[in-house]
N, C-alpha and C positions, 0 to 999 in steps of 0.2 A: 623270387629273389633275383633270378637272372635278369628279369625285365627291369627291376629297379636299378641293378648294377649297370645294365646297358644304357638306360636313360640318363643315369648320373654321368656316365662316361661321355655321352653325347652332349650333355649340357656343358661339361668341361671343354669338349672339343669345339663347340660353337662359340663359347666365350673366348677361347684361344684364337679362333678365326678373327674375332673382332679386335682383339687388343695386341696380338703378337705379330705386328708387321711394322716395318719402319716407314718413315716418310720418304718420298722420292727425293732425289738430289741430282745435281749435275756432276758428271764424273768424266773420266777418260777410260776407255776400254778398248780391247783389241778386237778389230773386225778384219778378217782375212789377214791376220798376223801383223796388222798395222794399228798403232794407237790412234783412236779417233774420239772426238767429243761424243758424249752419250748422256743418257738420263737413266738412272738406275733406282731400283727398289728391291727390298727383300720381302717375299711373301712366305707365310708360315704354312705352305702346302708343298707337296712333292712336285717335281718338275712335270710329270705327266698331267697332273691336275691343272697346273698353271698354264701349260701349253694348250690343253683342251679349253680352258676358260678364255684364253686370248683368241683362239680360233673361233669359238662360239660368239664372242663379242664382234669379231670382224665380220663373220657371216651375217649377224644380226644387222650390222651397219652397212651391209652391201659392199664390203671391201674384199676384193679378190686377193688371194695369197697362195704362196707355196711354202711347204715345210720340208726341211732337210738338214741333217746334221745339227739338230738343236736350234736351228734358226728359222723363224717365220718371216718370210720376205714378201713385201708388197711393193711391186714395181710400178712407178708412175701413177699413183692413185690420188684421187681428189677426196680428201678426208677433212671436211670443214672443222671437225672438232679439234684438229691439230693445226691445219694450215689452210690458208686461202688459195694456195696454188698447188700444182701437182708436185708430189714429193715421193721419195722412196723411203720405205720403212723397213727396219730390220729389228726383230725382237730376238734377242739372244737369251735363252733360258737355260740355266745351269743349276742342277740339283746340289743341295748342300748336305754335308755329312755322309755317313755310310750309305752307299747305294742311292744317293740323291733323294733320300726320304725325309730329311730334316729341314725342309724348306727349300726355297729357290731364290737364286739371284737372277734378276731380270735387268737386262740392259737394252734400252731402246735407242737405236741410231736412226737419225732422220737426215736425209740428204736431198739436195737439189742437184740432180745430175750425179755422175758416178763418184766424184771426189769432194764435192762441197758439202761437208757434214755440218749440221747446225749445232751451234752452241748458244749460250746466253748472250755472249758478246756479239756473235754474227747476226742473230735474230731473236731478240728478247721476247717477242710475241709468241713465236712457235715454241721457244724454250719454256715459257710459262704454261702454255697449253699442254706440252708434253709432261711436265711435272704433275700438273693437275690430273691428266689422263691416267697416269700410273697410279696415283692415289685413289682415284675413283674406280680403277680396275679391280681393286681389292674386293669390292662388292660383287663383281662378276666372278672372281675366284671363289668367294664364299658360296655363292649360289651354285656354281658348277660342282663344287666339292659335295654339297648336300644332294644335288641331283644324282650324282654317281652313287651315293649311299642309298638313295631312294631306289634307284634302278637295281642295285645289288640286293637290297632287302626285298624288293618285289619278286625277284627270282627265287629268293628263299621261301617266300610265302607261296608262290606258285608250286614249288617243289614239294613243300609239306602238304599242300592241298591235294596234289596228285597222289602222294603216298596215302593220305587219309581216304581218298576215294577207292584206292586199291584195297585198303584194309576193309572198308565197308562192303565192297564187292566180294571179297574173300569170306567175310562174315555171313553174307547171304547164302553163299554156296555151302558153307559148313552147316548152317542151320537147315538148309534144304536137304542136305545129305542125311543129317540126323533125323529129320522128320521121316524120310523114306525108310531109314533103318528101323525107327521106332514102329512105323506102320507095318513093316515086314515082320518084326518081332511079335507084334500083337496077333498076327494071324498064323504064326509058326507053331506047329504042334510038336515038332521033333525037339527033344530036350537038348541034344548035342548041338543042333543048329541054333537053338535059343541062346545057349551059353556063348557060342561064337559071336552071335549078334550083339549080346550084352558087352562082350569084350571090345567089339568094334565101337559100340556106342560110348563106352568108358574112355577108350583111346581118343575118340572124336571129341568128347567133352573137354579133355585136356587141351586139345588144339583150340577149341572154342574159347576156353578161358584165357589162353595165351593171346589169342586174337583180340579178345575184348580188352585185355590189359594194354596191348599195343595201340588199340584204338583210343583208349583214354589218354595214354601218354602222348600220342601223336596229336590228339585234339588239343591238349594243353600246350604243346609246342607250337601248334598252328595259331592258337589264340595269342601267345606271347609274340610270335613273329608279326602278327597283324597289329598288335599294340605298338611294337617298335616301328612298323611301317607308318602307322598313323602319326606317331610322334615326329618322325622325320618329315612327313608331308606337311605337318603344321609348322615346323621350323623352316621348311622351304618356302611356304606361303608367306611367313613373316619376313624372310629375307627378300623375297620378290617385292613385297609391299614397300619395304624400306628402300629398295633400289629405285622406286618410281619417283 
C-alpha cells in the first residue's frame, strides 16, 4: 500500500514538474540594489534544487562560476549558447512561499562589461537566446530534482540493507546459541540443570521469534524501498532521454 501511494505521489510530482512552470520573459529586476534589464522565469522547484540544477548545467557546459548570497556569477565567459562574445552572467535565484519551498523565481542578468546590461532592445539576438535558455533549463531542473530523489532513496535502500544484514547475523548467532544449549541439554543428567537449560532455551526461542519477525518486516521494507528506487531511476532515464 505504501509503495502504491509513494509511486502515485511521484507520478503527480513528475507531471507537476512538466506543466507547472511559466515561460521566460524579459523584465527588470534589482541587481546590487539597482534596477537592471533581466530575463526571468518561475520554476516549480525549491531554490536549492534550482540552484543545484543551474550549477550542474554550467559545469556540464564547461562554464566557471561562483555562488554567493543567492547569486551564481559567471565573469567574462564565452558561452555560445547565449552570446558570440564574452559576457558576464548573473543568475539570481529566490525561493517562493514559506521557507522558499514553493518554487523559485530566477532572474538572469547578462552584461558586457560592468554596467552594460543586455535587453531585447540593446541586443535582440542575446535576448532571444536568454529566453530560450531559461525555458530549456526547465529540463535540467527536472532531471536534477529526480537525481536528488534517486540519491536520497539509494541511501534509504543502503540503510535498510545494512539493517537486514545485521538482523541475519543476529539470527545466525541466536540459532547457534540455541544449538549449543540444546546439545548441552541432551547430555545433561542433572534434573535441576536440565530445567535451567530448558528455561534458557525457551527464553531464547522468544528472541528468535522476535528476530524472525523483524527480518520479515525489514525484508518487506527493503523490497518496497528497492521498488521505489527502481521507479525513480526509470523516471530519471526517461527525463534524460527527453533532454537529448
